ZABA-931351 format. One line per 4 residues: number of its first residue (from 1); for each residue x, y, z of N, C-alpha, C. Coordinates in pm, 1 decimal, m for minus. Atoms other than C-alpha are relative to their C-alpha. Example, Ala and Ser with C-alpha at 12.3 -4.5 7.8 and 13.67 -1.06 7.14 Angstrom:
<sites>
1	89.0:m119.0:0.0:1230.0:m450.0:780.0:90.0:120.0:0.0  m82.0:m119.0:m6.0:1367.0:m106.0:714.0:m77.0:109.0:73.0
</sites>
This chain:
<sites>
1	141.4:m50.4:55.7:10261.4:7870.5:11576.6:m80.1:4.1:138.6  88.5:m4.6:m112.8:10028.0:7992.8:11828.7:m122.0:m95.4:m1.6  115.4:97.4:0.3:9754.2:7749.1:11947.9:m131.8:63.3:3.0  124.3:m60.3:m3.9:9400.1:7821.9:11885.1:m79.3:m70.5:133.9
5	54.9:32.7:m140.2:9249.4:7836.4:12239.8:m154.0:m44.4:m15.3  129.2:50.6:5.8:8920.4:7677.1:12345.6:m88.6:124.7:m22.7  59.9:m125.1:20.6:8797.5:8042.2:12368.5:m32.0:42.0:m142.4  m14.0:m55.3:135.7:8895.2:8124.5:12027.0:m86.9:m79.2:m83.5
9	96.1:87.7:66.3:8717.2:7815.1:11886.0:m140.6:33.0:18.8  149.3:m23.4:m37.1:8402.1:7865.5:12081.6:m42.4:128.9:m54.9  52.9:m113.2:60.4:8374.1:8231.2:11962.4:m16.4:m8.7:m142.8  27.2:22.7:135.6:8425.7:8133.8:11615.4:m125.4:m68.6:m29.5
13	128.6:65.4:16.6:8151.1:7885.1:11635.0:m127.3:87.6:19.9  127.7:m88.5:m39.6:7925.6:8147.9:11812.3:m32.1:91.7:m123.8  m1.1:m107.8:107.9:7991.0:8396.6:11535.4:m57.3:m57.7:m137.0  48.1:85.9:123.6:7943.0:8132.0:11256.9:m144.0:m30.0:m2.6
17	156.6:28.9:m23.5:7607.1:8032.6:11402.9:m90.1:131.8:m15.7  94.2:m127.4:m6.2:7467.7:8387.2:11452.2:20.5:75.7:m116.6  m18.4:m76.7:137.3:7596.5:8543.1:11124.5:m51.7:m67.4:m117.7  56.8:44.5:122.5:7379.9:8481.2:10832.6:48.9:65.9:m106.8
21	m46.7:m57.8:134.2:7455.2:8556.0:10466.7:m76.0:133.3:m18.4  64.3:m124.0:29.7:7396.8:8917.2:10409.2:m42.3:74.7:140.2  46.1:m65.3:m128.5:7351.3:9006.4:10794.6:132.9:m1.3:92.3  m100.2:m23.8:m92.5:7570.7:9109.2:11072.5:m43.2:m77.0:142.2
25	53.3:76.4:m113.6:7583.7:8884.0:11385.0:m21.6:88.3:117.3  30.5:m76.9:m117.9:7411.8:9017.1:11688.8:49.6:m65.3:122.3  m72.5:57.0:m106.7:7663.3:8920.2:11947.3:13.8:99.2:105.5  m29.6:m83.5:m129.0:7677.7:9070.4:12296.4:103.5:m76.4:76.4
29	m110.4:68.6:m65.7:8015.5:8943.0:12400.2:81.6:98.3:64.9  m87.3:m99.2:m43.0:8318.6:9121.7:12522.1:63.8:97.4:m98.5  m53.3:m82.2:112.8:8369.3:9316.2:12192.9:m16.4:144.9:66.8  m5.6:m127.2:m60.2:8447.1:9672.4:12312.1:m15.1:96.7:m105.7
33	27.4:m117.5:110.2:8312.0:9978.6:12110.6:82.4:116.4:48.7  m77.2:m124.1:m34.9:8549.1:10218.4:12298.7:113.9:23.7:m81.1  m89.6:m30.2:13.5:9336.3:10145.2:12321.4:58.5:m70.8:m74.8  m114.9:m19.4:48.5:9973.2:9915.1:11614.4:m35.1:67.1:m122.2
37	m54.2:m77.4:87.8:10007.8:10135.9:11366.6:125.6:36.8:45.9  19.6:67.1:74.0:9881.4:10066.4:10970.7:47.7:m27.9:m50.0  114.8:5.4:m80.8:8047.5:7656.4:10632.2:m110.2:m64.2:m62.0  117.4:44.4:73.7:7744.2:7551.7:10565.7:m46.5:105.9:m94.9
41	32.1:m106.0:90.7:7616.0:7712.5:10253.0:m161.5:2.4:19.5  137.1:m23.5:m18.4:7277.7:7869.2:10322.3:m66.3:66.8:m115.1  61.2:m67.6:99.2:7015.7:7999.5:10102.9:11.3:136.4:6.8  m9.0:m154.1:m4.5:7080.7:8364.2:10007.1:m120.0:65.4:m59.3
45	117.1:m52.6:65.8:6732.5:8413.9:9855.6:m51.9:136.3:78.0  56.3:m101.9:m80.4:6638.0:8640.3:10151.5:95.0:129.5:m8.1  m74.6:m107.3:m9.0:6936.3:8868.0:10091.0:18.1:48.9:m147.4  m19.7:m48.2:134.0:6931.0:8898.2:9713.1:m82.4:124.5:m26.8
49	66.4:m105.7:32.8:6824.5:9220.9:9574.7:m91.7:m24.7:m117.8  113.8:16.4:88.9:6497.6:9222.9:9369.0:m8.2:108.5:m109.8  3.8:m115.6:94.3:6569.9:9541.4:9183.8:54.0:m13.8:m142.4  m64.5:31.4:122.2:6790.7:9413.2:8915.3:82.8:110.4:m59.3
53	m66.5:m102.2:32.4:6964.2:9742.1:8910.8:146.9:m15.0:m13.2  m156.8:6.2:7.1:7325.8:9754.8:8776.1:50.5:110.9:70.4  m67.4:m117.8:m81.8:7567.9:9941.4:8986.6:136.9:m5.5:m59.1  m121.7:m20.2:55.3:7865.5:10046.8:8799.6:74.0:129.8:69.2
57	m74.5:m104.7:m42.8:8113.4:10271.2:8969.1:81.8:94.1:m80.6  m72.4:m97.1:87.1:8262.6:10579.8:8809.3:142.0:30.9:52.8  m129.0:m42.3:m56.4:8562.4:10594.5:9027.1:9.7:118.8:81.1  4.8:m117.9:m59.4:8461.9:10904.1:9200.0:47.8:m9.5:148.0
61	m50.7:37.0:m135.8:8515.4:10758.1:9541.4:46.0:m139.2:4.8  m47.9:148.5:m9.4:8649.8:10408.9:9451.3:m122.4:m77.5:3.1  112.5:99.3:m4.2:8445.8:10095.8:9499.1:m66.8:12.4:130.2  67.6:m32.2:m113.6:8358.0:10209.8:9840.3:m20.5:142.7:31.8
65	17.8:m139.6:m25.4:8192.9:10538.5:9919.3:4.6:25.5:156.9  19.4:m32.6:m146.6:8047.5:10647.8:10258.1:m19.9:m152.7:83.2  26.8:125.7:m87.1:8021.0:10378.6:10553.4:m156.1:15.8:27.3  156.3:m5.2:0.7:7645.6:10356.7:10484.3:m42.6:m110.8:m87.6
69	62.1:114.7:71.7:7415.9:10087.7:10360.3:76.9:m132.9:18.6  m64.0:130.9:m17.2:7541.7:9741.7:10291.8:138.8:0.1:m90.8  m128.8:18.8:78.1:7907.2:9655.5:10201.9:29.6:m157.0:m19.4  m45.1:119.8:30.9:8014.2:9342.0:10032.0:148.8:m11.7:23.4
73	m141.1:25.4:m26.5:8361.9:9218.5:10143.9:51.2:m123.4:m68.9  m50.1:123.4:73.4:8535.0:8979.9:9905.0:136.9:m31.0:67.6  m143.7:66.2:m36.4:8836.2:8757.6:10048.7:62.3:m68.0:m99.9  m90.1:61.0:103.8:9107.7:8665.2:9819.6:125.8:m55.6:72.8
77	m122.3:66.1:m56.4:9364.8:8415.1:9957.5:97.2:m32.0:m108.4  m93.6:m9.7:107.4:9672.5:8488.0:9761.2:134.9:m66.8:34.5  m160.0:47.0:4.2:10004.8:8291.8:9683.5:66.8:99.2:m91.4  m75.9:m86.4:84.4:10271.0:8514.5:9560.0:142.6:m77.1:m17.7
81	m119.4:49.3:13.5:10630.7:8469.9:9491.1:76.2:m44.9:125.0  m69.6:17.4:m120.7:10727.3:8460.1:9862.3:m91.0:m70.2:101.5  93.6:61.4:m85.3:10419.5:8329.3:10034.1:m96.1:m83.0:m73.1  104.3:91.6:64.2:10154.8:8056.5:9990.1:m84.0:m53.8:121.3
85	97.4:63.6:m76.9:9858.5:7886.0:10151.4:m10.3:m152.4:m20.6  m6.4:146.5:12.5:9901.3:7506.7:10209.8:m125.8:m48.2:36.5  138.0:46.1:m35.8:9539.6:7367.5:10205.0:m4.7:m107.6:84.6  m5.4:131.2:m73.8:9657.9:7043.9:10348.6:82.7:11.5:130.3
89	m83.1:m20.6:m115.1:9847.4:7194.7:10636.9:m116.6:61.4:97.1  88.9:m33.3:m104.4:9664.2:7208.1:10956.9:27.2:147.5:54.7  m46.6:m125.7:m53.7:9851.1:7522.2:11089.6:m61.1:113.6:m97.5  45.7:m112.3:101.1:9771.2:7712.4:10753.7:m154.7:9.8:1.9
93	139.7:m4.3:m6.0:9405.4:7613.2:10776.3:m54.6:74.6:116.7  44.8:m89.4:m122.1:9381.0:7742.3:11134.5:16.6:146.5:m12.3  m12.9:m138.1:30.2:9525.2:8072.7:11029.2:m107.5:54.5:m94.7  100.4:m43.2:82.8:9290.0:8093.3:10732.8:m126.1:8.9:75.5
97	125.1:m9.2:m80.6:8995.8:8016.4:10970.9:5.3:136.7:88.7  m10.6:m110.2:m92.2:9115.7:8295.0:11205.4:m18.4:129.6:m79.3  18.0:m118.6:82.1:9112.1:8556.2:10923.1:m154.5:11.6:m18.9  155.1:m12.9:18.9:8734.8:8504.9:10877.7:m51.2:40.8:141.9
101	47.6:m35.4:m146.2:8682.5:8530.6:11262.5:45.3:143.3:21.2  m33.0:m135.7:m12.0:8882.0:8857.8:11260.9:m66.3:82.6:m76.8  78.2:m94.2:84.8:8713.3:8997.8:10965.8:m142.6:19.9:49.9  126.3:m30.5:m47.4:8371.2:8931.9:11119.5:m1.4:86.2:125.5
105	9.7:m77.3:m108.8:8468.5:9072.2:11444.9:18.7:166.9:m27.8  m25.7:m132.7:59.7:8595.1:9389.6:11252.0:m128.5:50.9:m42.4  116.7:m30.1:58.1:8267.4:9399.1:11065.7:m104.4:34.0:108.1  95.0:m24.7:m102.1:8068.6:9377.7:11386.1:44.4:129.4:70.4
109	m36.4:m108.4:m60.7:8274.7:9651.2:11553.0:m40.1:120.8:m80.3  31.2:m104.8:78.5:8229.7:9888.6:11264.0:m161.9:15.5:m12.2  144.8:m24.7:7.1:7860.9:9821.6:11242.3:m59.4:57.5:143.4  44.2:m50.2:m142.7:7818.8:9874.4:11623.9:29.0:151.6:13.5
113	m37.3:m131.5:m20.1:8004.0:10190.6:11612.9:m75.5:107.4:m87.7  71.7:m76.0:95.8:7839.0:10336.1:11304.9:m136.5:11.4:46.0  145.2:1.0:m65.8:7507.9:10246.8:11504.4:m16.5:130.9:73.3  24.7:m122.7:m68.6:7569.0:10580.1:11696.2:m44.5:94.1:m79.1
117	29.1:m102.2:93.1:7508.8:10779.7:11371.4:m119.6:m56.3:m95.6  99.4:49.9:86.0:7285.3:10554.3:11159.4:m33.1:m151.3:25.3  21.0:139.1:m15.4:7117.1:10220.5:11173.3:3.1:m79.8:m140.1  m2.8:45.8:111.2:7183.1:10164.7:10806.3:143.0:m46.9:m58.4
121	m144.9:42.5:23.3:7523.4:10000.6:10803.8:m6.9:m157.1:28.7  m12.1:135.8:m14.6:7582.9:9623.1:10740.6:111.8:m63.3:m88.1  m88.0:64.4:79.6:7836.7:9389.3:10603.0:m24.3:m141.0:m57.3  15.2:144.2:57.9:7818.3:9065.7:10396.4:146.2:m45.5:m23.5
125	m161.7:43.4:20.8:8171.2:8897.5:10448.3:21.0:m149.1:37.5  m35.8:142.3:m30.9:8116.2:8538.3:10566.3:m4.2:m99.8:m114.0  m20.7:76.0:116.3:8247.0:8338.8:10285.5:m35.1:m151.8:24.3  54.0:128.7:m16.8:8144.1:8014.6:10450.5:m143.2:m23.2:m26.6
129	137.6:4.8:37.8:7782.0:8096.8:10425.2:m28.7:58.6:m143.9  10.4:m60.5:144.5:7829.5:8301.4:10099.3:134.8:m21.5:m78.9  m124.9:44.1:46.6:8095.8:8111.2:9909.9:48.0:93.3:m119.9  m47.1:m85.6:109.9:8094.2:8353.1:9624.2:77.7:119.1:33.8
133	m61.9:m109.6:m60.2:8272.7:8588.7:9853.4:148.7:m25.4:26.0  m144.7:57.2:m4.7:8601.0:8378.9:9849.0:70.8:m41.4:m116.1  m93.4:46.3:108.1:8872.0:8339.5:9611.1:125.3:m41.2:35.6  m137.7:53.4:m17.6:9197.7:8155.0:9585.9:88.2:40.4:m125.9
137	m81.5:m57.3:111.4:9462.1:8320.6:9360.8:142.5:m24.4:24.5  m132.4:27.3:13.0:9801.2:8249.4:9251.9:69.5:115.9:m100.8  m58.1:m89.5:76.8:10047.6:8519.1:9133.9:143.3:m31.5:m2.4  m148.2:24.9:25.6:10411.9:8489.7:9006.6:70.2:128.2:57.5
141	m59.4:m130.3:m45.6:10480.9:8855.0:9126.0:30.4:m5.1:151.9  m2.9:m20.5:m133.7:10590.2:8957.2:9466.4:m89.7:106.8:55.3  113.6:m91.6:m50.9:10280.2:9117.3:9630.6:17.6:37.9:134.6  m24.7:m51.9:m145.7:10404.6:9138.4:9996.0:125.6:77.6:m13.5
145	m99.3:m105.2:30.4:10604.4:9451.2:9958.1:m46.3:134.9:60.7  25.2:m137.4:m69.5:10622.0:9817.2:10109.7:m66.5:96.5:m102.4  42.8:m92.8:91.0:10506.1:9982.2:9802.1:m128.8:m37.6:m94.4  123.0:16.9:75.9:10207.5:10016.1:9554.5:24.3:m56.5:m164.2
149	m56.6:29.2:150.8:10407.2:9880.7:9234.8:m109.0:m103.1:m54.1  86.8:100.7:44.7:10149.6:9591.8:9210.4:m145.6:21.2:m7.0  146.4:m38.5:m0.8:9830.6:9775.5:9229.3:m76.2:m41.6:m129.9  68.6:24.8:137.4:9753.1:9729.4:8854.8:m23.0:m161.8:m5.5
153	6.1:144.2:12.5:9829.2:9348.1:8880.5:m114.6:m58.1:93.9  108.3:64.9:m85.6:9600.4:9302.8:9187.0:m124.6:56.4:m43.6  121.0:m54.0:71.4:9338.0:9536.7:9026.5:m56.4:m87.0:m103.8  40.6:64.5:117.8:9347.7:9339.3:8710.3:m67.8:m144.5:22.5
157	47.8:127.9:m33.3:9292.4:9007.2:8888.1:m143.3:16.9:35.6  129.6:m9.7:m52.4:8973.9:9149.1:9045.3:m87.4:17.7:m116.6  74.1:m37.1:133.2:8854.0:9284.0:8691.6:m24.8:m133.7:m65.4  5.0:119.2:76.0:8923.5:8951.8:8532.4:m95.5:m115.0:72.4
161	42.5:115.7:m57.8:8792.2:8711.4:8785.0:m131.8:18.6:99.8  107.6:m26.1:m86.1:8527.9:8878.6:9012.0:m114.0:88.6:m51.4  105.3:m69.0:35.9:8174.0:8980.5:8915.3:m54.1:107.0:96.4  30.9:m93.9:m94.7:8170.0:9289.2:9126.6:m139.0:54.0:m7.5
165	138.5:m70.1:26.1:7847.6:9443.2:8976.1:m101.6:m116.0:34.8  87.8:115.2:m37.0:7690.1:9091.3:9009.2:m17.4:m7.0:145.9  m2.2:5.5:m143.3:7775.1:9073.0:9368.8:m74.1:113.2:80.4  70.6:m123.0:m66.3:7650.6:9422.7:9457.1:m167.4:m14.4:m37.3
169	132.1:14.1:32.1:7324.2:9346.5:9276.5:m65.4:m112.4:82.2  60.0:110.1:m74.4:7283.0:9001.9:9449.7:m37.4:22.5:133.4  16.0:m26.9:m134.3:7328.4:9124.9:9788.1:m56.8:141.7:31.6  73.3:m138.3:m18.5:7158.1:9474.7:9737.7:97.9:91.9:69.3
173	m98.1:m85.4:m68.9:7483.7:9645.0:9850.4:35.0:123.7:m73.1  m54.9:m124.5:55.5:7617.8:9994.7:9796.1:136.9:6.2:m22.9  m141.1:m6.2:m3.2:7980.2:9931.5:9850.8:53.4:m141.9:m18.4  m70.8:128.0:8.5:8231.4:9657.7:9770.6:160.2:22.0:19.9
177	m153.1:m10.5:m37.7:8601.7:9614.0:9908.7:44.6:m137.4:m9.6  m66.8:123.6:16.2:8839.4:9334.4:9859.0:117.7:m6.6:95.5  m116.9:7.4:m85.8:9084.1:9194.1:10115.2:70.7:m118.4:m57.2  m85.4:103.0:28.0:9380.4:8996.1:9995.7:74.8:m45.1:125.5
181	m69.0:57.5:m121.0:9521.4:8762.3:10265.6:124.4:m69.5:m46.7  m123.4:63.8:20.3:9876.3:8657.7:10261.8:54.6:m65.6:133.1  m35.1:88.1:m123.4:10017.5:8376.6:10481.8:152.9:43.2:43.8  m133.8:m37.2:m25.4:10310.0:8565.9:10619.4:21.4:m37.6:146.5
185	m42.1:38.1:m142.1:10513.5:8474.1:10945.7:32.1:114.9:67.6  m32.0:m113.2:m113.5:10627.3:8676.1:11250.2:111.8:73.3:m60.0  m114.3:m70.0:48.2:10944.0:8772.0:11049.5:m36.2:99.0:m96.0  30.4:m111.2:97.3:10744.2:8983.9:10801.1:6.1:122.1:53.1
189	m13.3:m132.1:m55.7:10823.7:9339.4:10852.5:m100.5:112.9:m53.5  90.9:m92.6:70.0:10539.6:9476.1:10626.0:m132.2:m12.5:69.4  123.4:5.4:m66.7:10220.8:9575.0:10806.5:m103.6:32.4:m108.4  101.6:m18.8:94.9:9885.1:9579.0:10637.9:m13.8:131.5:m65.6
193	14.9:m142.3:52.4:9799.7:9850.7:10394.3:m111.5:m6.9:m98.6  120.2:m12.9:96.5:9505.5:9972.7:10188.1:24.5:100.5:m110.9  16.7:m89.8:111.6:9472.2:10112.5:9836.9:m125.5:35.2:m10.9  140.2:m53.3:8.3:9188.9:10351.1:9846.6:m0.5:124.4:m80.8
197	11.4:m121.6:78.3:9056.7:10648.0:9661.4:97.4:109.3:46.1  m89.1:m102.5:m37.8:9273.3:10871.5:9874.1:138.6:m3.4:m27.6  m129.3:29.0:58.0:9588.4:10717.5:9731.0:8.2:70.0:m129.1  m19.9:m33.2:133.5:9516.1:10876.9:9401.1:m125.9:m22.3:m88.3
201	115.9:9.6:72.5:9237.0:10942.2:9143.9:m13.8:m123.6:m93.2  m11.1:128.6:68.5:9342.9:10628.6:8966.0:m43.9:m132.8:70.8  40.7:121.9:m86.2:9233.3:10408.0:9250.8:m150.9:m9.0:m13.6  130.6:16.5:15.2:8885.3:10303.0:9133.2:m52.9:m130.9:73.5
205	42.1:117.3:m66.3:8893.6:9954.0:9312.5:83.7:7.4:125.5  m82.7:m20.6:m135.0:8982.9:9970.6:9675.3:11.6:m135.1:61.9  m22.3:119.4:m63.4:9150.8:9679.9:9823.9:111.2:6.5:111.0  m88.2:6.2:m115.8:9343.6:9577.9:10136.5:93.7:m112.7:10.7
209	m98.0:106.8:m19.0:9663.6:9374.1:10181.2:10.0:m37.4:141.2  m2.6:32.3:m141.2:9621.6:9191.1:10497.0:105.3:m123.4:2.0  m108.8:97.3:m34.9:9918.5:8987.0:10648.4:m46.7:m75.6:133.4  35.8:67.1:m118.9:9853.7:8709.1:10890.8:99.0:20.6:116.0
213	m105.5:m29.9:m82.4:10171.7:8777.8:11066.9:91.0:118.0:m29.4  m79.4:m104.2:24.0:10389.6:9081.7:11103.7:43.1:58.2:122.5  m74.9:m66.4:m106.7:10657.9:9226.4:11335.8:m19.9:m70.3:120.3  m1.2:107.7:m108.6:10648.3:8925.8:11572.5:m153.8:m18.2:56.0
217	134.7:16.4:m53.0:10262.4:8932.3:11610.7:m89.3:m54.6:m110.6  104.1:9.5:90.3:9945.0:8809.6:11461.4:m67.7:105.7:m16.1  69.2:m123.0:14.5:9767.8:9078.5:11298.8:m130.2:m15.0:49.9  128.8:m2.4:m81.6:9468.3:9167.6:11531.0:m108.3:34.0:m85.8
221	135.5:m31.5:53.5:9097.1:9221.1:11445.4:17.4:166.2:m12.0  7.9:m148.6:m9.9:9171.6:9596.8:11521.1:67.9:53.9:m129.6  m64.5:m26.5:101.7:9406.3:9611.6:11224.0:m100.1:m10.6:m125.9  105.2:24.3:97.1:9128.5:9459.5:10998.7:m97.6:132.8:m9.0
225	113.0:m110.1:m0.3:8875.0:9739.6:11113.2:80.8:136.9:m48.3  m70.4:m114.9:46.6:9153.4:10002.6:11069.1:9.8:17.8:m149.7  m19.4:m1.6:157.0:9223.6:9903.9:10706.4:m135.6:13.4:m73.9  139.2:m1.5:56.7:8852.0:9862.3:10626.7:m48.6:151.9:6.9
229	43.7:m133.8:m25.4:8793.4:10227.2:10750.7:75.0:81.2:m108.5  m68.4:m68.1:113.8:9051.5:10351.3:10495.8:m89.1:m6.1:m118.8  79.5:24.4:121.5:8834.0:10214.9:10218.1:m117.0:95.7:m10.9  124.1:m91.2:m8.1:8555.0:10455.4:10336.0:50.3:142.8:25.0
233	m56.7:m129.6:0.7:8794.8:10753.6:10356.5:55.5:45.1:125.6  m90.8:m26.4:m125.7:8945.9:10747.2:10703.3:141.9:8.9:m25.5  m143.3:m0.1:12.1:9302.5:10876.0:10706.4:77.4:m36.4:116.6  m78.5:26.5:m118.0:9579.1:10772.9:10925.6:23.2:117.6:70.9
237	m16.1:m97.5:m105.4:9629.3:10974.8:11248.9:136.4:13.5:49.4  m122.6:9.8:m75.0:9980.5:10869.1:11317.2:133.7:76.9:m82.0  m100.1:m71.1:72.3:10162.9:11080.9:11056.9:m72.4:109.2:m80.5  61.7:m108.2:73.6:10109.4:11416.0:10878.6:m29.5:m48.5:m155.9
241	29.7:29.0:152.7:9947.4:11388.1:10535.4:m103.7:108.0:m59.0  54.4:m112.2:69.9:9727.3:11589.6:10298.4:m131.2:56.9:87.8  107.6:m54.1:m75.0:9435.5:11621.0:10569.1:22.8:20.5:137.4  m42.2:2.9:m146.8:9600.1:11550.3:10907.4:129.5:71.9:14.0
245	m131.3:m81.3:m28.5:9855.5:11817.7:11036.6:82.8:m60.5:107.9  m98.7:47.6:m91.3:10158.8:11747.3:11224.1:m39.1:26.5:134.9  34.8:m49.6:m127.4:10027.4:11943.1:11510.1:m100.2:m103.1:72.1  88.6:90.3:m63.0:9740.7:11691.2:11557.6:52.5:m131.0:14.0
249	m78.3:124.9:m36.1:9969.6:11402.0:11519.5:66.1:16.0:136.7  m70.9:m12.9:m139.1:10172.8:11543.3:11806.7:m103.4:m2.8:111.4  100.0:m5.5:m121.6:9857.5:11599.6:12011.5:m38.0:m150.5:17.1  16.2:144.5:m22.2:9759.4:11233.2:11959.6:101.7:m82.4:65.7
253	m117.7:65.3:m78.6:10102.5:11112.4:12074.0:m5.8:50.4:132.0  m4.3:m63.8:m138.7:10072.7:11340.1:12365.2:m93.0:m64.5:97.4  92.7:69.5:m90.9:9760.6:11182.7:12504.3:m24.4:m148.3:m24.3  m7.0:137.6:45.6:9842.3:10841.6:12368.7:m146.5:m51.1:m53.9
257	136.4:21.8:59.8:9522.4:10842.9:12155.1:m42.5:m154.5:m22.6  50.8:139.8:19.9:9323.6:10525.3:12151.1:m98.6:m1.5:m138.5  66.3:m6.0:125.4:9157.4:10635.7:11817.9:52.5:m108.9:m98.7  m35.2:116.8:77.1:9166.2:10333.1:11581.8:69.0:33.9:m118.8
261	m80.6:m34.4:120.9:9316.6:10534.6:11296.5:132.2:52.4:48.3  m139.0:m37.9:m47.7:9607.0:10625.7:11529.4:80.6:m116.0:50.0  m71.1:118.8:m32.3:9686.4:10289.0:11683.5:m108.9:m112.1:m5.2  92.3:123.7:m7.6:9558.8:9938.1:11679.0:61.9:m95.8:98.3
265	m46.2:68.8:m116.7:9565.5:9741.0:11981.7:2.7:m156.1:m30.4  1.1:135.2:3.3:9651.6:9370.4:11995.9:m107.9:m76.4:73.7  108.0:70.1:m74.3:9413.9:9109.5:12117.2:m101.3:m44.4:m103.3  110.8:48.4:78.4:9123.8:8910.9:11987.9:m147.7:58.9:15.8
269	122.1:m83.7:10.6:8868.7:9182.2:12050.2:53.3:145.0:m25.3  m43.6:m135.3:44.2:8878.5:9552.2:11951.5:m34.0:95.2:104.1  17.1:m99.7:m116.7:8924.4:9811.0:12239.1:36.0:137.4:m46.2  m21.7:m132.7:63.1:9004.6:10101.5:12013.4:m110.7:92.3:13.6
273	106.0:m88.8:6.2:8794.2:10417.8:11999.0:m31.3:32.9:m155.2  58.8:m38.5:128.2:8570.3:10506.3:11701.4:m36.0:159.9:25.1  11.8:m132.9:m46.0:8576.5:10897.5:11742.7:m99.8:66.4:m102.4  69.6:m75.1:82.4:8359.0:11166.3:11596.1:69.3:42.8:m124.0
277	m93.7:m29.0:117.5:8659.5:11259.9:11367.1:m0.8:m131.0:m93.8  12.6:126.2:89.3:8640.7:10892.9:11236.2:m129.9:17.2:m82.9  128.7:m0.4:62.7:8268.7:10933.1:11174.0:m19.0:95.2:m117.6  3.0:m104.2:105.0:8312.2:11249.4:10974.3:83.4:m51.0:m117.4
281	m83.0:35.5:99.5:8588.3:11108.5:10767.7:m51.6:m113.6:m95.5  64.5:105.1:62.7:8387.1:10796.4:10681.2:m135.0:30.7:m60.1  119.8:m46.9:71.6:8095.7:11004.3:10565.3:m134.2:m21.8:91.5  120.4:5.3:m78.5:7859.7:10952.4:10860.9:m42.1:123.9:57.1
285	58.0:m123.6:m47.4:7839.8:11315.0:10955.2:63.5:111.2:m104.4  m43.6:m106.0:79.8:7880.1:11641.7:10765.4:93.3:93.7:52.7  m90.7:m82.3:m65.1:8102.9:11812.0:11014.3:60.0:m67.5:115.4  m74.4:46.0:m114.5:8352.8:11764.2:11289.6:55.2:104.3:91.2
289	m64.4:m107.4:m90.6:8441.2:11963.6:11598.6:142.6:m5.3:m12.3  m142.3:10.6:m2.2:8791.0:11824.9:11575.1:54.4:59.7:m125.5  m54.3:m70.6:124.3:8831.3:11921.8:11223.0:8.0:162.4:m1.0  4.6:m133.0:m12.0:8719.9:12264.6:11292.3:91.5:68.5:115.1
293	m75.4:m35.7:m94.9:8918.4:12301.3:11599.7:156.5:m0.1:m26.0  m138.2:36.0:33.9:9246.8:12177.1:11450.7:27.8:49.9:m154.0  m14.9:m29.3:131.7:9182.7:12309.0:11101.6:53.2:m96.9:m88.1  m37.3:122.9:76.7:9206.9:11966.5:10947.3:m55.5:10.3:m137.4
297	49.9:4.9:142.2:9134.2:11877.8:10576.4:m148.0:m53.3:m2.6  141.5:45.2:37.8:8778.6:11807.6:10445.4:5.1:m136.8:m35.3  13.9:132.9:46.0:8669.6:11450.7:10399.2:m33.4:m6.0:m141.4  27.7:30.9:156.7:8654.2:11302.3:10044.5:m143.0:12.9:m24.4
301	155.7:m0.2:9.4:8283.1:11278.5:10100.0:m57.1:152.3:m23.1  44.5:m142.8:2.4:8242.7:11654.0:10147.7:60.1:49.4:m123.8  m66.4:m48.9:126.1:8480.1:11728.8:9869.0:m52.3:m48.3:m127.7  33.7:52.3:143.0:8352.1:11483.8:9606.8:m135.9:m75.9:21.2
305	108.0:98.6:m10.4:8070.5:11272.3:9747.1:m147.6:44.5:7.4  140.4:m52.0:m9.1:7763.3:11497.2:9752.5:m61.9:m2.7:141.0  95.2:m0.7:m109.5:7488.5:11433.6:10004.7:67.6:m68.9:126.2  m44.9:74.8:m118.7:7587.4:11339.4:10361.1:m95.0:m99.9:64.6
309	90.8:90.7:m80.3:7428.9:11064.5:10578.7:m54.8:57.7:112.7  66.5:m35.6:m127.6:7177.5:11171.5:10828.1:m34.5:m103.5:82.5  25.1:104.8:m94.6:7161.0:10955.2:11122.2:m134.3:10.9:70.5
</sites>
């Protein structure tokens, strides 16, 4: 098991101190915004919405639409038929703590990069300061798998156990996404995956399956950001799909693209690029020079989401 270095611990403490419930840490460290593929409980009165408005999603873009406004991130630490979290094990607890750190790094990176287009992006994700954002779940099924056969099982857990509308209202958020965390070791061959609206019209709740270990490595913060971007509509760029052509995939390979939707770099900071193409697909702009030049598919926001976000 990889040891938690002094830097790792110091950075975690720094982020924990600076990040308040409903706010994004204002950290100026070595987090890059520019190279694998996919606590103490504080008062939350200042972050609660006073509107009392109910927010019920109609499934038109899933539970997360554009990367705009405030997003609530719910963390679910899951045991399934093949993996489990031992709350009394020091190593497991260290891994669990690292998932929160990596999540906060990813949220900071997304907020910083979205800031090129709008100042109205923030995440509420710190379950140490906001305990209602963390759940511990047990499943008899095998959820660590390469397919989506368990979508309905995982969706039903969310419906039965999480007051999503209540969380949206409490934190005054526009979007909500769910991260399932599985305590996998390095021998795990499955990489993280996201079930988002782009997977099909039946996907009204968007969630990510995150694995602590995969393919001989700890899953890095860049993978967290990559998967979270899927929930806002960003497609993978490393294979041809309904919006990305094979010719553009070949181009990305030829230039060894650092776009976070093409590759996710290892390490405890994110050095991937957030490109104008990414900004378009997550709804921050209404057009993209790359889409026009390569005749790529339209974003789900342009197809289904109505008004675009003006920065």
